[in-house]
N, C-alpha and C positions, 0 to 999 in steps of 0.2 A: 709910936706904938699903934695909935688908933687908926693911922693911915694904913699901916701894913695889914691890920685886921680887916679894914674895909676892902682893900685890894684882894685879900683871900677870899672874902665873901663874894665879891663880884666875879672873881675867877671861878669859884664853885658853881655859882649860878649860871654863868655863861657856859661852862663845860657841860652842865646838866642840860641847858637849853638847846645846845648844838645837837644833842642826840635825843631830843624830845618831840613828841607830838605837841604842836603849838595850837593853843585854843583860847577862846574868850569865855568869860563868865560875867554875866551882867545882872544887875539888881535894878529893876524898873520900879520907881518909887511913885506913890500917890502924890497929888499936888501938895498935900500938907506934909509929906516926908514920914508920915506915921505907919504906913503900910508899904508893903513890897509885894510885887507880883512874882510868885514862885510856881515852879512846875512840881506836881507830886507825880513822881515816876511810878505810874500804876498801870501802864499799858502792856508791858511785856514782863511776864514772871521770870524770863531768863536774863533780864537786865540786872547788872551788878549794882545798880542804884534803886532797884525796885523798892517801892514803899517810901523811899526818901523824898524830902523836899529839897530843892536846889534852886539856884538862879538860873537864868536863861543863858544858853551859849552852846558852843561846840568848836569843832576843829576849824582852823583857818584854811581856806583854799589857797593854792600856790600863787594866784595872781592878786591877792588882796592884802592890804595893810590891816592892822589890828582893829582899827576903829571901823573900817568897812566891814570887816569880818563880824564885829560885834553888832553892827547895824543890821546886816544880812540875817544873822542868827535870831535876833529879836523879832524881826519882821517874820521869818519863816515860822518860829515857834509861837508867836503870840499875835500876829497880825498888826502890831504896832509899829509906827515909824518914830525912830529916835530924833527928837528935836535938839536935845543937848545929851552929850555923852562925857562924863567926867571919869578920867583915869583914877583908879583907886589904888592899883598896885599890881604886883606880880607874885605868883607862887610857883615855885618849882616842886613837882611832886614825883621824885624818883621812885619807880617801882610801883606806882599807883595803878596803871592800867592793866588790861588783860595780859597774861603772861609776863607780868613784871614791867610792862612798858613805862617809860618816863613821859610825864606830861609837864608842860610849862604853860601856866595860865596867865592871861592879862585880864585883870578884873577891873569892872567899870560900875559906876552909879549912873542911872539914867533918870534925872530929876524932872525932865520935860520931854513929852511924847505926845503923839496924836493918833487918833484912831479909836476903835472899839476892840478890846482884847478878846481873842477867842476864848472859848470854854476849855479847850484841850487841843492836843495835836497827837501825832503818832506816838510820842514818848509818854504822854500822860495828861492829866487834868491840870488846869491853871486856877490858882487861887490867890486872892489878896489876903495877906496874912499881917498881923501886927509885927512891926519891927521888934517891939518889946518882947513879943512871944518867941521870935527867932533867937534874940539875944539871951532870953531866959532858958533856952533849951527845951521849950514846950512842944516842939515839932519833931517828928523823926527825921533825923539828917545824919550825915556823916559826922561822927563825933569830933572829927578833926576840924570841921568847918567852924567850930566854936572858938578856935584859936584866932582865925583871921577876920571873922565877921565883925567883931567890935571895931577893928581897924576901918573896915568898909563903911560901917554905919556911924563912925565917931561924929560928934557934933561939930567938930573943927577938924575934918579929915586931912591927913597928910599921906602923900604917897609912901607905900612901903614895899618891901622886896623881901619875900620870905622863902624859906626851904623847909619842905616837910617830907622827908623820906617815909616811904611806905614798905612794909614787908608782911605778907600774908594777909593782906586786905586791911591792915591797921597802921596808922601813923606811929612812927617810931620816936619822932622828936619834932620840935618846931623852934625855929629861930627866924629872926627878922631884923631888918634895919630899916629906919625911916629917915 
């Protein structure tokens, strides 16, 4: 029974991923792990993420793997070089994007990095924020992020694979396996 459920979840995730925009989402941590570097999307009022805090990341290029894409996005968005990239999990977001586009995200923690972070980029300003504030919902974010961020920032994290369908700009449900 459990095996057939797992196969069904994997098939659902893979089917969604095949028809999705592939992206990365990374969380750069301070040396003590108590803060995370986040972007506040405040540069373009027409941005569907306007005013929200988010991790760093973006779409994968056709010629790169997910870790290379994560490293590139963090360098482009923050000026930092990732020294360590830890896989956190995946989330399939059917219907999340503009015009209902499906997104499939590879999520990472970046506990070690080098360089000096930029203060902002074309999408917004960068801020060190307390992980506890993120988990407590004290920052404006996609309300749906509160489902998977505890898995990303867990004290003993395990890779997870989630599905979060969207309709009309709102998450409809959340399920995951670890």
